[in-house]
VOTIDO-880949 format. One record per residue (C-alpha): x, y, z; residue number from 0. Coordinates in pm, 1 decimal. Example, Ala and Ser with C-alpha at 12.3 -4.5 7.8 and 13.67 -1.06 7.14 Angstrom:
REM residues 2
(site (1230.0,-450.0,780.0),0)
(site (1367.0,-106.0,714.0),1)
***
This chain:
REM residues 291
(site (-3092.6,-857.8,-6067.2),0)
(site (-3343.8,-1125.0,-6163.5),1)
(site (-3300.7,-1456.5,-5975.5),2)
(site (-3163.3,-1753.3,-6170.4),3)
(site (-3456.9,-1959.2,-6039.2),4)
(site (-3776.0,-1759.9,-5999.5),5)
(site (-4016.9,-2027.5,-5874.1),6)
(site (-3873.2,-2245.3,-5597.9),7)
(site (-4041.2,-2544.4,-5433.7),8)
(site (-3941.8,-2657.2,-5084.5),9)
(site (-3967.3,-3026.3,-4993.0),10)
(site (-3902.8,-3152.5,-4640.8),11)
(site (-3785.9,-3481.0,-4500.6),12)
(site (-4058.2,-3746.1,-4507.4),13)
(site (-4299.2,-3717.3,-4210.0),14)
(site (-4065.5,-3482.2,-4021.9),15)
(site (-4225.2,-3214.0,-3804.7),16)
(site (-3879.7,-3073.6,-3721.4),17)
(site (-3840.3,-2946.3,-4076.3),18)
(site (-4090.5,-2663.8,-4016.1),19)
(site (-3839.3,-2411.1,-3880.3),20)
(site (-3578.2,-2442.8,-4157.5),21)
(site (-3853.1,-2451.2,-4423.1),22)
(site (-4000.0,-2122.4,-4298.7),23)
(site (-3655.5,-1966.1,-4255.5),24)
(site (-3545.4,-2065.0,-4605.8),25)
(site (-3876.4,-1962.3,-4759.2),26)
(site (-3857.4,-1612.9,-4608.5),27)
(site (-3497.3,-1580.5,-4725.7),28)
(site (-3592.6,-1680.7,-5081.3),29)
(site (-3868.2,-1420.0,-5084.3),30)
(site (-3609.2,-1150.7,-5007.5),31)
(site (-3431.7,-1269.6,-5325.0),32)
(site (-3751.6,-1210.8,-5527.2),33)
(site (-3835.5,-1579.7,-5556.9),34)
(site (-4187.4,-1721.0,-5545.6),35)
(site (-4200.9,-2005.6,-5294.8),36)
(site (-4411.2,-2322.7,-5299.1),37)
(site (-4416.6,-2590.7,-5028.7),38)
(site (-4475.1,-2957.3,-5101.1),39)
(site (-4819.9,-3070.0,-4988.9),40)
(site (-4704.2,-3358.9,-4767.8),41)
(site (-4438.5,-3138.8,-4607.5),42)
(site (-4696.2,-2870.7,-4526.7),43)
(site (-4941.7,-3119.7,-4378.2),44)
(site (-4687.7,-3286.7,-4149.6),45)
(site (-4494.8,-2976.3,-4043.8),46)
(site (-4788.7,-2736.9,-4019.5),47)
(site (-4620.6,-2479.7,-4242.6),48)
(site (-4897.8,-2264.1,-4395.0),49)
(site (-4713.4,-1940.7,-4476.0),50)
(site (-4655.2,-2028.6,-4842.4),51)
(site (-4871.4,-2170.2,-5124.0),52)
(site (-4898.2,-2548.8,-5108.5),53)
(site (-4859.8,-2774.3,-5412.8),54)
(site (-4850.9,-3145.8,-5488.6),55)
(site (-4575.1,-3294.9,-5703.1),56)
(site (-4771.1,-3248.0,-6026.3),57)
(site (-4818.6,-2876.8,-5954.3),58)
(site (-4454.6,-2840.2,-5851.7),59)
(site (-4356.9,-3002.4,-6180.5),60)
(site (-4565.7,-2751.4,-6374.2),61)
(site (-4480.0,-2436.4,-6176.9),62)
(site (-4132.3,-2468.6,-6020.1),63)
(site (-3796.2,-2429.3,-6191.8),64)
(site (-3601.9,-2545.7,-5883.4),65)
(site (-3687.0,-2782.0,-5598.3),66)
(site (-3486.8,-2760.4,-5275.2),67)
(site (-3504.5,-3076.0,-5064.8),68)
(site (-3437.0,-3046.0,-4691.3),69)
(site (-3373.0,-3403.9,-4587.1),70)
(site (-3145.6,-3697.2,-4657.4),71)
(site (-3074.5,-3910.1,-4961.3),72)
(site (-3409.8,-4084.9,-4921.1),73)
(site (-3591.1,-3754.1,-4959.8),74)
(site (-3386.1,-3674.3,-5270.1),75)
(site (-3463.4,-4015.1,-5420.3),76)
(site (-3835.6,-3965.5,-5371.5),77)
(site (-3827.2,-3615.7,-5521.0),78)
(site (-3617.2,-3735.5,-5816.0),79)
(site (-3862.6,-4011.1,-5907.7),80)
(site (-4153.8,-3766.3,-5891.9),81)
(site (-3997.7,-3464.0,-6063.2),82)
(site (-3757.4,-3604.0,-6324.5),83)
(site (-4033.5,-3627.9,-6589.7),84)
(site (-4099.6,-3255.3,-6540.1),85)
(site (-3727.0,-3167.3,-6569.9),86)
(site (-3731.5,-2976.8,-6240.2),87)
(site (-3372.5,-2966.0,-6103.5),88)
(site (-3301.7,-3060.7,-5741.3),89)
(site (-3078.2,-2907.5,-5476.6),90)
(site (-3028.9,-3097.0,-5149.7),91)
(site (-2986.1,-2957.5,-4797.3),92)
(site (-2857.7,-3234.0,-4571.0),93)
(site (-3078.7,-3323.0,-4274.3),94)
(site (-3003.0,-3693.8,-4292.8),95)
(site (-2696.7,-3904.2,-4213.0),96)
(site (-2444.0,-3951.4,-4492.5),97)
(site (-2608.5,-3734.8,-4756.5),98)
(site (-2423.0,-3829.8,-5076.8),99)
(site (-2680.8,-3631.0,-5275.9),100)
(site (-2743.4,-3345.8,-5031.3),101)
(site (-2431.7,-3132.6,-5042.0),102)
(site (-2552.3,-2817.0,-4861.5),103)
(site (-2525.0,-2810.7,-4482.1),104)
(site (-2780.0,-2633.3,-4261.2),105)
(site (-2511.6,-2403.0,-4123.6),106)
(site (-2421.1,-2279.3,-4474.9),107)
(site (-2769.8,-2303.5,-4625.2),108)
(site (-2836.7,-1933.3,-4679.1),109)
(site (-2495.7,-1855.8,-4823.1),110)
(site (-2495.3,-2153.9,-5057.1),111)
(site (-2852.1,-2111.9,-5177.3),112)
(site (-2809.7,-1737.7,-5210.2),113)
(site (-2520.7,-1804.9,-5447.8),114)
(site (-2729.0,-2052.4,-5647.9),115)
(site (-3015.8,-1804.4,-5683.7),116)
(site (-2759.5,-1546.9,-5798.9),117)
(site (-2649.9,-1785.5,-6074.6),118)
(site (-2337.2,-1925.0,-5907.8),119)
(site (-2386.6,-2297.9,-5946.0),120)
(site (-2308.2,-2604.1,-6153.1),121)
(site (-2552.9,-2865.1,-6276.4),122)
(site (-2532.3,-3224.5,-6389.4),123)
(site (-2770.8,-3481.8,-6529.8),124)
(site (-2800.6,-3806.9,-6335.1),125)
(site (-2915.5,-4121.1,-6515.9),126)
(site (-3221.9,-4300.8,-6383.1),127)
(site (-3340.7,-4658.3,-6430.5),128)
(site (-3668.7,-4765.7,-6587.7),129)
(site (-3790.7,-5098.6,-6450.4),130)
(site (-4074.7,-5329.0,-6547.2),131)
(site (-4194.4,-5647.2,-6381.3),132)
(site (-4357.2,-5903.6,-6611.5),133)
(site (-4550.7,-6204.4,-6483.5),134)
(site (-4647.4,-6435.1,-6763.9),135)
(site (-4793.6,-6213.9,-7035.7),136)
(site (-4883.2,-5930.9,-6796.2),137)
(site (-4680.6,-5626.2,-6702.5),138)
(site (-4755.3,-5588.4,-6333.1),139)
(site (-4522.9,-5297.7,-6253.9),140)
(site (-4358.4,-5006.2,-6434.7),141)
(site (-4158.4,-4750.7,-6237.4),142)
(site (-3826.1,-4567.9,-6212.3),143)
(site (-3532.4,-4556.3,-5972.1),144)
(site (-3240.2,-4320.3,-5927.1),145)
(site (-3012.7,-4536.2,-5709.8),146)
(site (-3080.4,-4899.7,-5780.1),147)
(site (-3308.9,-5188.8,-5859.8),148)
(site (-3259.4,-5481.4,-5622.5),149)
(site (-3388.1,-5835.1,-5656.6),150)
(site (-3333.4,-5998.5,-5319.3),151)
(site (-3428.5,-6293.9,-5104.0),152)
(site (-3711.7,-6269.5,-4855.6),153)
(site (-3744.7,-6339.5,-4486.0),154)
(site (-3686.2,-6715.8,-4490.2),155)
(site (-3319.4,-6662.0,-4578.1),156)
(site (-3285.7,-6913.0,-4863.8),157)
(site (-3077.7,-6834.6,-5172.1),158)
(site (-3264.4,-6735.0,-5482.9),159)
(site (-3167.6,-6835.5,-5836.0),160)
(site (-3145.9,-6575.1,-6111.8),161)
(site (-3087.0,-6602.2,-6484.4),162)
(site (-2940.3,-6282.8,-6629.3),163)
(site (-2937.3,-6168.5,-6992.6),164)
(site (-2785.8,-5843.8,-7123.2),165)
(site (-2902.5,-5722.8,-7464.5),166)
(site (-3044.5,-6067.9,-7523.7),167)
(site (-2716.3,-6246.1,-7451.0),168)
(site (-2694.1,-6499.0,-7168.2),169)
(site (-2461.2,-6383.9,-6886.8),170)
(site (-2505.8,-6629.2,-6598.4),171)
(site (-2734.6,-6848.6,-6392.8),172)
(site (-2656.4,-6741.9,-6036.9),173)
(site (-2758.1,-6852.2,-5689.1),174)
(site (-2720.1,-6570.9,-5436.3),175)
(site (-2895.2,-6350.3,-5184.6),176)
(site (-2983.6,-6120.6,-5472.7),177)
(site (-2860.4,-5886.0,-5742.1),178)
(site (-2824.8,-5506.5,-5747.7),179)
(site (-2846.2,-5300.8,-6065.1),180)
(site (-2703.2,-4958.5,-5975.1),181)
(site (-2661.6,-4625.7,-6150.3),182)
(site (-2349.2,-4414.3,-6089.0),183)
(site (-2554.2,-4225.7,-5826.9),184)
(site (-2647.9,-4554.8,-5659.8),185)
(site (-2293.2,-4691.3,-5674.9),186)
(site (-2224.6,-4530.5,-5334.1),187)
(site (-2534.0,-4690.3,-5176.2),188)
(site (-2624.4,-5060.3,-5132.7),189)
(site (-2397.4,-5157.7,-5423.0),190)
(site (-2092.5,-5014.1,-5244.6),191)
(site (-2158.8,-5210.6,-4927.0),192)
(site (-2191.1,-5525.7,-5139.8),193)
(site (-1847.2,-5480.6,-5294.7),194)
(site (-1941.2,-5288.3,-5606.9),195)
(site (-1730.1,-5015.7,-5769.3),196)
(site (-1781.5,-4641.9,-5728.4),197)
(site (-1889.3,-4501.6,-6064.8),198)
(site (-1835.5,-4131.8,-6132.5),199)
(site (-2172.2,-3959.7,-6200.1),200)
(site (-2060.5,-3859.5,-6550.1),201)
(site (-1999.2,-4220.3,-6653.4),202)
(site (-2249.0,-4370.0,-6897.5),203)
(site (-2257.0,-4692.7,-6701.0),204)
(site (-2450.9,-4926.7,-6474.0),205)
(site (-2311.1,-5176.7,-6224.6),206)
(site (-2445.0,-5529.3,-6172.0),207)
(site (-2347.5,-5632.3,-5820.0),208)
(site (-2426.5,-5981.6,-5681.3),209)
(site (-2526.4,-6000.6,-5314.7),210)
(site (-2339.8,-6284.2,-5139.4),211)
(site (-2320.6,-6514.0,-5444.5),212)
(site (-2289.2,-6887.2,-5380.9),213)
(site (-2004.6,-6899.4,-5634.7),214)
(site (-1739.8,-6646.8,-5540.3),215)
(site (-1634.6,-6603.6,-5903.6),216)
(site (-1957.1,-6410.0,-5964.2),217)
(site (-1812.9,-6058.4,-5955.3),218)
(site (-1956.5,-5709.7,-6016.0),219)
(site (-1988.1,-5611.6,-6381.6),220)
(site (-1983.6,-5258.0,-6524.7),221)
(site (-2213.6,-5208.8,-6825.3),222)
(site (-2280.2,-4929.9,-7072.2),223)
(site (-2597.4,-4746.7,-6975.1),224)
(site (-2759.3,-4833.3,-7308.9),225)
(site (-2772.3,-5198.7,-7203.3),226)
(site (-3104.0,-5378.9,-7162.5),227)
(site (-3096.9,-5607.3,-6859.0),228)
(site (-3332.1,-5900.0,-6802.3),229)
(site (-3341.7,-6089.2,-6471.8),230)
(site (-3554.6,-6404.6,-6460.6),231)
(site (-3645.2,-6567.8,-6128.8),232)
(site (-3577.3,-6940.2,-6159.5),233)
(site (-3607.1,-7009.8,-5786.1),234)
(site (-3777.7,-6741.6,-5581.2),235)
(site (-3915.9,-6840.1,-5243.2),236)
(site (-4021.9,-6507.5,-5088.3),237)
(site (-3803.3,-6308.6,-5326.9),238)
(site (-3870.9,-5934.8,-5340.2),239)
(site (-3818.9,-5633.6,-5561.9),240)
(site (-3685.9,-5307.8,-5415.5),241)
(site (-3645.3,-4973.9,-5594.2),242)
(site (-3425.7,-4716.4,-5422.9),243)
(site (-3453.5,-4911.7,-5100.0),244)
(site (-3834.3,-4922.9,-5103.7),245)
(site (-4022.5,-5255.1,-5135.4),246)
(site (-4227.0,-5273.8,-5454.1),247)
(site (-4368.4,-5623.7,-5418.4),248)
(site (-4301.1,-5994.2,-5390.9),249)
(site (-4158.1,-6194.4,-5680.1),250)
(site (-4261.6,-6535.6,-5807.3),251)
(site (-4085.6,-6807.7,-6000.0),252)
(site (-4076.4,-6716.1,-6368.4),253)
(site (-4108.2,-6340.7,-6310.1),254)
(site (-3900.4,-6121.8,-6541.2),255)
(site (-3749.1,-5792.9,-6424.7),256)
(site (-3654.9,-5570.5,-6719.1),257)
(site (-3418.5,-5277.3,-6656.9),258)
(site (-3295.1,-5005.9,-6890.8),259)
(site (-3200.0,-4640.7,-6885.6),260)
(site (-3499.0,-4418.6,-6814.6),261)
(site (-3603.9,-4165.0,-7075.8),262)
(site (-3579.3,-3868.7,-6834.9),263)
(site (-3267.7,-3807.1,-6624.2),264)
(site (-3280.3,-3593.6,-6311.6),265)
(site (-3075.9,-3275.0,-6291.2),266)
(site (-2884.7,-3189.7,-5974.1),267)
(site (-2784.1,-2834.6,-5886.9),268)
(site (-2461.1,-2788.2,-5689.0),269)
(site (-2336.1,-2469.9,-5517.7),270)
(site (-2030.5,-2299.4,-5658.3),271)
(site (-1713.5,-2491.9,-5572.4),272)
(site (-1875.4,-2837.0,-5550.9),273)
(site (-1614.2,-3113.0,-5574.3),274)
(site (-1730.5,-3474.6,-5615.3),275)
(site (-1407.1,-3623.5,-5484.4),276)
(site (-1402.0,-3390.6,-5184.6),277)
(site (-1754.0,-3514.5,-5110.2),278)
(site (-1635.3,-3876.2,-5126.7),279)
(site (-1340.1,-3801.5,-4899.0),280)
(site (-1569.7,-3645.1,-4642.0),281)
(site (-1842.5,-3910.2,-4650.3),282)
(site (-1609.7,-4211.9,-4667.5),283)
(site (-1340.9,-4069.6,-4437.7),284)
(site (-1058.2,-4096.6,-4687.1),285)
(site (-729.4,-3928.8,-4607.0),286)
(site (-716.2,-3552.0,-4654.6),287)
(site (-335.5,-3550.3,-4694.5),288)
(site (-217.6,-3575.4,-5058.2),289)
(site (126.6,-3715.0,-5124.4),290)
***
């Protein structure tokens, strides 16, 4: 029987030499299932894996119809930003800590991935964010994020002041440690630890979550994912912009951060039997005993 995914790319955890053994093991297994295997260029260089053809993200986007990421959520975020425009779906094998996006364990890797290659899987589209940073009349940054866009204070610890508009309508002028704009995927990340709601991945929504606001009445807001969000820095001593937890530069007074739904979502592949709420129970240690 022909495999459901013929060309499979393997991507390892960032700068991890320990990923070599599972990469080689999984690659050999996929070959027995009549799959052609590619290994991400950075993964090959760091791990020393040279048994399979090596490809950068652009080549993976052109050649692969599935990318398997052996790492944590950070590895999945990086792969999602790179591969979403190519519509290459992602499957995560957890080698990190929590792993909200990597739902295959190493101990069950062969069984789960074997089922996926045999066509026993489910898939879902995850919304991404498109973000631009404007300084005066110049656009100084354009990028994407899967989890969140965070405007936050810098190292000196002073509150920053933000003016927020949604679809051109004034929302608030807020002093705080920062503001998180999260997708449903990112609602279980920084936004959750800042008191934001958990949004089911199928919801067409974003969450705006203040970080330690000076006025406690500033609460998280859930928005439709067609909303256009503008954040203007009114007071910004050492303020910074982070996308998916990665620093993307310092912010200045008057800077405008524009956020909207990205044109290309990322598609996640889940093994047969995947249950989002079971995943939440396991990661967040909720009770297993129903009433």
